[in-house]
C-alpha positions as CSV (number, residue, x, y, z in Angstrom):
1,M,2.0,12.5,2.5
2,S,0.5,9.3,1.3
3,P,-2.2,7.6,3.5
4,S,0.0,4.6,4.3
5,L,2.9,7.0,5.3
6,L,0.4,8.9,7.5
7,V,-0.7,5.7,9.2
8,R,2.9,4.6,9.8
9,F,3.8,8.0,11.2
10,A,0.7,8.1,13.4
11,D,1.4,4.5,14.7
12,S,5.0,5.3,15.4
13,L,4.1,8.5,17.2
14,M,1.5,6.6,19.3
15,I,4.1,3.9,20.1
16,V,6.6,6.6,21.2
17,T,4.1,8.4,23.5
18,N,3.2,5.0,25.0
19,I,6.8,4.3,25.7
20,M,7.3,7.7,27.2
21,A,4.3,7.1,29.5
22,T,5.7,3.7,30.5
23,A,9.1,5.2,31.3
24,W,7.3,8.0,33.3
25,I,5.5,5.3,35.3
26,L,8.8,3.6,36.1
27,L,10.3,7.0,37.2
28,L,7.2,7.6,39.4
29,V,7.7,4.2,41.1
30,V,11.3,5.1,41.9
31,L,10.3,8.6,43.1
32,I,7.5,7.2,45.4
33,L,9.8,4.5,46.7
34,A,12.6,7.1,47.4
35,D,10.0,9.3,49.1
36,V,8.8,6.4,51.3
37,V,12.3,5.4,52.2
38,G,13.3,9.0,52.9
39,R,10.2,9.7,55.0
40,N,10.5,6.5,57.1
41,L,14.2,6.0,57.5
42,F,15.6,9.5,57.4
43,L,12.5,11.6,58.4
44,A,13.1,13.6,55.1
45,P,10.4,13.2,52.5
46,I,11.0,14.4,49.0
47,S,9.2,17.7,48.4
48,G,6.4,17.8,45.9
49,V,5.8,14.1,45.4
50,P,2.0,14.3,45.9
51,E,1.8,17.2,43.3
52,M,4.1,15.3,40.8
53,V,2.0,12.1,41.2
54,K,-1.3,14.0,40.8
55,Y,-0.4,15.6,37.5
56,S,1.6,12.6,36.3
57,I,-1.4,10.4,36.3
58,V,-3.3,12.6,33.9
59,G,-0.2,13.1,31.7
60,I,0.4,9.3,31.6
61,V,-3.2,8.6,30.6
62,F,-3.1,11.1,27.7
63,L,0.2,9.8,26.5
64,Q,-1.1,6.3,26.4
65,I,-4.7,6.7,25.3
66,A,-4.2,7.0,21.6
67,H,-2.1,3.8,21.4
68,T,-4.6,2.0,23.6
69,H,-7.4,2.9,21.2
70,R,-5.3,2.1,18.1
71,C,-4.5,-1.4,19.5
72,G,-8.2,-2.0,20.1
73,E,-7.7,-2.1,23.8
74,M,-10.1,0.8,24.7
75,I,-13.0,-0.3,26.8
76,R,-16.2,-0.3,24.7
77,S,-19.5,-2.1,24.6
78,N,-20.1,-4.0,21.4
79,G,-23.2,-5.9,22.5
80,I,-25.8,-4.2,20.3
81,M,-23.4,-3.8,17.4
82,L,-22.6,-7.5,17.4
83,M,-26.3,-8.4,17.6
84,V,-27.0,-6.1,14.7
85,A,-24.0,-7.6,12.8
86,E,-25.6,-11.0,12.7
87,S,-28.6,-9.8,10.6
88,F,-27.5,-6.4,9.2
89,P,-23.7,-6.3,8.8
90,R,-23.7,-3.0,6.9
91,I,-25.6,-1.3,9.6
92,S,-23.2,-2.7,12.2
93,I,-20.3,-1.3,10.2
94,L,-22.1,2.1,10.0
95,M,-22.6,2.0,13.7
96,D,-18.9,1.4,14.2
97,M,-18.0,4.3,11.9
98,L,-20.5,6.5,13.8
99,A,-19.0,5.6,17.1
100,Q,-15.4,6.3,15.8
101,L,-16.5,9.6,14.4
102,C,-18.2,10.6,17.7
103,G,-15.0,9.7,19.5
104,M,-13.0,11.8,17.1
105,A,-15.4,14.7,17.6
106,F,-15.2,14.4,21.4
107,S,-11.4,14.3,21.3
108,I,-11.1,17.3,19.0
109,T,-13.5,19.2,21.3
110,L,-11.5,18.3,24.3
111,A,-8.3,19.5,22.7
112,W,-10.0,22.7,21.4
113,A,-11.5,23.4,24.8
114,I,-8.2,23.0,26.7
115,W,-5.9,24.8,24.3
116,P,-6.8,28.4,25.5
117,R,-6.1,27.2,29.0
118,V,-2.7,25.9,27.9
119,L,-1.8,29.3,26.5
120,L,-3.1,31.2,29.5
121,V,-1.3,29.1,32.0
122,W,1.9,29.2,30.0
123,K,1.8,33.0,29.7
124,S,0.9,33.5,33.4
125,G,3.5,31.0,34.7
126,E,0.9,29.2,36.8
127,T,2.5,26.7,39.1
128,E,1.3,23.9,41.4
129,G,2.7,23.5,45.0
130,I,3.6,25.7,47.9
131,S,5.6,28.8,47.3
132,G,9.1,28.5,48.8
133,H,8.7,24.8,49.3
134,F,8.0,23.1,46.0
135,Q,6.5,24.5,42.8
136,M,6.2,23.1,39.3
137,P,4.7,24.6,36.1
138,V,1.2,23.4,35.1
139,W,1.3,24.1,31.4
140,P,3.3,21.0,30.3
141,F,0.6,18.8,31.7
142,L,-2.2,20.7,30.0
143,L,-0.2,20.6,26.7
144,I,0.1,16.8,27.1
145,I,-3.7,16.6,27.5
146,A,-4.3,18.7,24.3
147,L,-1.7,16.8,22.2
148,G,-2.9,13.5,23.5
149,A,-6.5,14.3,22.7
150,M,-5.5,15.3,19.1
151,L,-3.5,12.0,18.7
152,L,-6.6,10.2,20.0
153,A,-8.7,12.0,17.5
154,L,-6.3,10.8,14.7
155,S,-6.7,7.2,16.0
156,F,-10.5,7.5,15.9
157,A,-10.3,8.9,12.4
158,L,-8.1,6.0,11.3
159,A,-10.5,3.5,12.9
160,A,-13.4,5.2,11.0
161,V,-11.6,4.8,7.7
162,I,-10.9,1.2,8.5
163,A,-14.6,0.7,9.2
164,A,-15.5,2.4,6.0
165,R,-13.2,0.0,4.1
166,R,-15.1,-2.9,5.5
167,L,-18.3,-1.7,3.7
168,P,-19.0,-3.5,0.4
169,G,-17.3,-1.5,-2.2
170,G,-15.0,0.2,0.3
171,R,-11.3,0.6,-0.4
């Protein structure tokens, strides 16, 4: 797979996960609205809404985080790097590369740390909720965290390559 094809594939995947998260948010809004209406007008709340919302927030974050980073919308402090860039542009670029590589290492570590839990929860059939009332499996949410962290690691890696290309002589 050529580098440009990899970048296009990664960008497309990040866009798709972002769209999925946005659709998920819209579905949650409808679910919460239906729960509020059912609770107040019919005295019949929808079972499991708090559990679904609790896990959905984490899932949505990890579906969107790679796209957020790739678009340059991730919160970061550039103050020191910008001051250094005025006098020492190469060092500033190296600082950016180091920050991107640290982000990549952190993301890989997160995915690596959570993966055994994904497998354990999947095998054990762990659920969230109250037995006989509402239960949902936990493993899909943990899988989203692991996959989202790996996609974020890829975004950090691509950003590090872009920073390296800004160095004099970089390609």
